C-alpha positions in Angstrom: 131.2 121.3 220.2 131.9 118.9 217.4 130.4 118.6 214.0 127.7 116.0 214.8 126.5 118.2 217.6 126.3 121.2 215.4 124.4 119.2 212.6 121.9 118.0 215.1 121.3 121.5 216.4 120.8 122.8 212.9 118.3 120.2 212.1 116.2 120.6 215.3 116.1 124.4 214.8 115.3 124.1 211.0 113.2 121.0 211.0 110.0 122.6 210.2 111.5 124.4 207.1 113.0 121.2 205.9 109.7 119.3 206.3 107.9 122.2 204.4 110.6 121.9 201.5 110.3 118.2 201.3 106.5 118.6 201.1 106.7 121.1 198.4 109.1 118.9 196.3 106.6 116.1 196.6 103.7 118.3 195.7 105.5 119.5 192.7 106.3 115.8 191.7 102.7 114.7 192.2 101.2 117.6 190.3 103.5 117.1 187.2 102.5 114.2 184.9 104.2 113.5 181.6 102.2 111.6 179.3 104.0 109.7 176.3 103.0 110.5 172.7 101.2 107.2 172.2 99.0 107.5 175.3 96.2 109.5 176.8 95.5 109.8 180.6 92.1 109.9 182.0 92.0 112.1 185.4 89.5 111.5 187.9 88.6 113.7 190.9 86.8 112.1 193.7 85.8 109.3 191.1 84.4 111.7 188.5 86.0 112.5 185.3 88.0 115.5 185.5 90.2 115.8 182.3 92.0 113.9 179.7 95.8 114.6 179.4 97.4 114.6 176.1 101.0 113.9 175.3 103.7 116.2 177.0 103.8 117.7 180.4 100.5 118.1 182.2 99.6 119.7 185.7 97.1 118.2 188.1 96.0 118.7 191.6 98.0 116.4 193.8 96.2 114.0 196.1 92.9 115.2 194.7 93.2 114.3 191.0 94.6 111.0 190.1 95.2 109.0 186.8 92.4 106.5 186.6 93.2 105.1 183.1 96.1 105.1 180.7 94.8 104.6 177.3 96.9 103.9 174.1 96.1 105.6 171.1 98.1 103.5 168.9 96.1 101.6 166.1 95.0 98.1 167.1 94.2 95.0 165.0 91.4 92.6 166.2 92.3 88.8 166.1 91.1 87.3 162.8 87.4 86.3 163.2 85.5 83.7 161.4 81.6 83.7 161.2 79.2 81.9 159.3 76.7 83.7 157.0 74.0 82.6 154.6 74.0 84.4 151.2 70.6 85.5 149.3 70.6 82.3 147.4 70.9 80.1 150.5 74.6 79.2 150.2 76.3 78.8 153.7 79.7 80.6 153.7 82.4 81.2 156.4 84.0 84.7 156.4 87.3 85.5 157.8 87.4 89.3 158.8 89.9 91.5 160.4 89.3 95.0 161.9 91.7 97.7 162.6 90.7 100.6 165.0 92.2 103.3 167.2 90.7 105.0 170.2 90.2 108.8 169.6 88.2 109.8 172.6 89.3 107.9 175.6 86.5 109.3 177.8 83.9 107.6 176.1 85.8 104.3 175.6 86.4 104.1 179.4 82.9 105.0 180.6 80.6 103.6 177.9 82.1 100.1 177.0 83.7 97.5 179.2 85.3 95.3 176.7 86.2 97.1 173.6 87.6 94.3 171.4 84.7 91.8 172.2 82.1 94.6 171.4 83.7 95.4 168.1 84.1 91.8 167.1 80.2 91.2 167.9 79.3 94.1 166.0 81.4 93.2 162.9 79.9 89.7 162.9 76.5 90.9 163.0 77.0 93.5 160.1 78.9 90.8 158.0 76.1 88.3 158.3 73.3 91.1 157.5 75.4 92.4 154.4 76.1 89.1 153.0 72.5 88.1 153.5 71.4 90.9 151.1 73.9 89.3 148.3 74.1 86.2 146.1 77.3 84.1 146.3 78.6 85.3 142.9 78.3 88.9 144.0 80.1 88.1 147.2 82.9 87.0 145.4 82.9 89.6 142.5 82.1 92.5 144.8 84.3 92.0 147.7 86.0 95.4 147.7 82.3 97.1 147.7 81.2 94.7 150.7 84.6 95.8 152.6 83.5 99.4 152.0 80.0 98.8 153.4 80.9 96.8 156.3 83.7 99.5 157.2 80.9 102.3 157.2 78.4 100.2 159.0 81.0 99.4 161.9 82.0 103.0 162.0 78.4 104.2 162.8 78.0 101.4 165.2 81.1 102.3 167.3 81.0 106.1 167.0 79.6 106.5 170.5 82.4 104.5 172.0 85.0 107.2 170.9 86.5 104.7 168.5 87.8 105.3 164.9 87.6 102.2 162.4 90.5 102.8 160.4 90.4 99.6 158.2 88.1 96.5 157.6 89.2 93.5 155.6 87.6 90.5 154.5 90.5 87.9 154.3 88.6 84.9 152.8 85.3 83.6 151.9 85.2 79.7 152.4 82.5 77.3 151.1 81.8 74.0 152.3 82.9 70.8 150.2 79.4 70.1 148.6 79.2 73.8 147.4 82.7 73.8 146.2 82.2 70.6 144.0 79.1 72.0 142.6 80.6 75.2 141.7 83.5 73.3 140.1 80.9 71.2 138.0 79.4 74.5 136.9 82.8 76.0 135.9 83.7 73.0 133.9 80.3 73.1 132.3 80.8 77.0 131.4 84.2 76.2 130.1 82.9 73.4 127.7 80.1 75.6 126.5 82.7 78.4 125.7 84.8 75.8 123.9 81.7 74.7 121.7 80.9 78.3 120.9 84.4 79.1 120.1 84.6 76.2 117.7 81.3 77.0 116.0 82.2 80.5 115.7 85.6 79.3 113.9 83.7 77.2 111.4 81.3 79.9 110.6 84.1 82.3 110.0 85.9 79.7 107.8 82.6 79.4 105.7 82.4 83.1 105.5 85.9 83.4 104.4 85.5 80.7 101.6 82.3 82.4 100.4 84.1 85.6 100.2 87.1 84.2 98.4 84.6 82.6 95.9 83.1 86.0 95.4 86.3 87.6 95.1 87.4 85.1 92.4 84.1 85.4 90.4 84.4 89.3 90.7 87.9 89.1 89.2 87.0 86.7 86.6 84.2 89.0 85.7 86.4 91.8 85.4 88.9 89.9 83.2 86.1 88.9 80.8 84.8 92.6 80.8 88.4 93.6 79.9 88.5 91.2 77.1 85.0 92.1 75.9 86.2 95.7 76.0 89.5 94.8 74.1 87.6 92.8 71.5 85.0 95.7 71.1 87.8 98.2 70.6 89.5 95.9 68.0 86.2 95.5 66.1 85.8 99.2 66.1 89.3 99.8 65.0 88.6 97.3 61.9 85.2 98.8 61.3 86.8 102.2 61.1 89.5 101.1 58.8 86.9 99.2 56.6 84.9 102.5 56.4 88.0 104.4 55.5 89.7 102.0 53.2 86.9 100.0 51.8 86.9 96.2 51.4 90.7 96.0 50.8 91.4 96.5 54.5 89.1 93.6 55.4 90.6 91.4 52.9 94.0 92.4 54.2 93.0 91.4 57.8 91.5 88.1 56.8 94.7 87.2 54.8 96.8 88.0 58.0 94.7 85.7 60.0 95.1 83.0 57.7 99.0 83.6 57.5 98.9 83.4 61.3 97.2 80.0 61.4 99.6 78.6 59.1 102.4 79.5 61.1 100.9 78.1 64.2 100.4 75.0 62.5 103.9 74.9 61.4 105.2 75.3 64.9 103.7 72.0 66.1 105.9 69.4 67.6 107.1 66.6 65.1 107.6 66.6 61.4 104.6 67.7 59.8 103.4 67.9 56.2 101.3 70.8 55.5 98.9 70.9 52.6 98.1 74.5 51.5 94.9 74.9 49.7 94.7 76.9 46.6 92.6 79.5 48.2 95.3 80.1 50.8 97.7 80.6 48.2 95.5 83.1 46.5 95.0 84.6 50.1 98.9 85.0 50.1 98.9 86.6 47.0 96.2 89.0 47.7 98.0 89.8 51.0 101.2 90.6 49.1 99.3 92.8 46.8 97.8 94.7 49.5 101.1 95.0 51.2 102.6 96.2 48.1 99.9 98.6 47.4 100.2 100.0 51.0 104.0 100.2 50.5 
């Protein structure tokens, strides 16, 4: 008997065991499900939700359980959407928004909503219109971060039943029509002109205040100088009075004689050739001064 006959005989005798082993291998392969890290698989049994498989190796009942949906749990970004809205002061604006989200509970997303992206976009559009309608245009421009926070919180509440987490909401731009932009530019130019006039007026006012302060300071310094001179003269007068009181009339005559001598010296120092006529009284004053000096010596 050759090899082929032996092989055929062996297969005929062990065919049942071979089929059983093959069936076991198929069952094992069908029962083991490997789920990637970025996905979750929704398992159905006879059309009904059975389980949600997380990343890694999972076991199911082959031919009874089947993978009905493979859901990515990566963060997604909705396409940039533009929607018209009217502010509280009746200004039409076009708002560009973008929303980022991720699926956290696939069983809710699969069985409660058909088109997730469309549903979120519609929800965001309604919330944006409602929130902007509560604000004036200036508030929309100035409080954009607060508006984004409010929109994100409102969207999260709306999509919570769909098993979705809104990770971020952004207002990319707030556009105005041409007429509104022209009016705002005129208002901005008028405000700039007003500020320039106010600044110029404040500068003139400050200049007047500084000039007045300078004049006041000069007057104060002049008054101080006069007071110092007056104090000096008073002191000199007091000294002379003290000397007269102590030395009698001779001290007064001595001071007068010195004053006359100083006056004659000043006249002699004048420019040009000068002839000075000395009165007889001056000569007597000189004599008296010399006598007094001699007496003091």
